[in-house]
C-alpha positions as CSV (number, residue, x, y, z in Angstrom):
1,M,86.4,96.7,125.2
2,G,86.9,95.3,121.7
3,E,88.2,92.2,120.2
4,V,91.7,92.0,119.0
5,A,92.4,89.8,115.9
6,W,95.7,88.3,114.9
7,T,96.6,87.1,111.5
8,F,99.3,84.9,110.3
9,T,100.0,84.6,106.6
10,D,102.7,82.2,105.3
11,M,104.2,83.5,102.2
12,S,107.4,81.5,102.0
13,R,108.3,78.5,99.9
14,T,110.6,75.7,100.2
15,T,112.2,74.0,97.4
16,R,114.3,70.8,96.9
17,T,117.2,70.9,94.5
18,I,120.4,69.2,93.8
19,P,123.4,71.2,95.1
20,A,126.2,72.6,92.7
21,W,128.8,70.5,94.5
22,A,127.0,67.5,93.8
23,I,126.8,68.1,90.2
24,V,130.4,68.8,89.9
25,L,131.5,65.9,91.8
26,C,129.3,63.7,89.6
27,V,130.9,65.2,86.3
28,L,134.5,64.7,87.8
29,F,133.7,61.0,89.1
30,I,131.5,59.7,86.1
31,F,134.6,59.0,84.1
32,F,136.4,57.1,86.8
33,C,133.5,54.9,87.9
34,L,129.6,54.9,87.4
35,L,129.4,55.6,91.3
36,G,129.7,59.2,90.4
37,L,125.9,59.1,89.7
38,L,125.3,58.5,93.5
39,F,126.2,62.3,94.0
40,L,123.0,63.1,92.3
41,L,121.0,61.7,95.0
42,A,122.1,64.6,97.4
43,K,119.2,67.1,97.9
44,E,119.2,70.5,99.4
45,E,116.2,72.2,100.9
46,R,116.1,76.0,100.7
47,T,113.2,78.2,102.0
48,E,112.9,81.5,101.1
49,G,110.1,84.5,101.5
50,W,108.5,85.9,104.5
51,V,105.5,85.7,106.7
52,Q,103.0,88.4,107.5
53,V,101.8,88.9,111.0
54,G,99.0,91.4,111.8
55,V,97.0,92.7,114.6
56,Q,93.9,94.6,114.3
57,G,92.0,96.2,117.3
58,P,89.4,98.9,117.9
59,R,91.9,101.6,117.3
60,L,94.9,99.6,116.1
61,L,96.0,98.3,112.7
62,H,99.5,96.9,112.3
63,F,101.1,94.5,109.8
64,T,104.8,93.3,109.6
65,Q,106.6,90.8,107.2
66,I,109.5,88.8,108.8
67,A,112.0,87.2,106.5
68,V,112.3,83.4,106.9
69,T,115.0,80.9,105.9
70,S,113.7,77.6,107.3
71,P,110.3,75.7,108.1
72,M,111.2,75.7,111.6
73,A,111.2,79.5,111.6
74,V,107.8,79.7,110.1
75,A,106.8,77.1,112.8
76,D,108.3,79.3,115.4
77,L,106.6,82.3,114.4
78,N,103.0,80.8,114.1
79,A,103.6,79.5,117.7
80,R,104.3,82.9,119.0
81,V,101.4,84.3,117.2
82,N,99.2,81.6,118.8
83,T,100.6,82.5,122.0
84,A,99.8,86.3,121.6
85,R,96.3,85.2,120.5
86,A,95.9,83.3,123.8
87,V,97.1,86.0,125.9
88,S,95.0,88.8,124.4
89,F,92.1,86.6,124.6
90,Q,92.6,85.9,128.3
91,A,93.4,89.6,129.0
92,G,90.0,90.3,127.2
93,Q,88.1,88.0,129.4
94,Q,89.5,89.5,132.7
95,T,88.4,93.1,131.7
96,P,85.2,94.1,133.5
């Protein structure tokens, strides 16, 4: 029986920006006191994109793209693919 190859490609990106509410509050409070500048220290992380998961066997080729919205989702999908790799490897070892 042939080998099964699993692929995992991360095509997501994470950016850190100043949220719009922090800019608005900074502009509003800058005239009352200089503490309004502290609102510019607020940061927001945004993850967008997808991961591509593929499986290739002797008579099988399938790729899928899954949208992700956080780095934790990317790590979770990577762990699931690694589990599928381990299960398929063990199944291949047990076949006579």
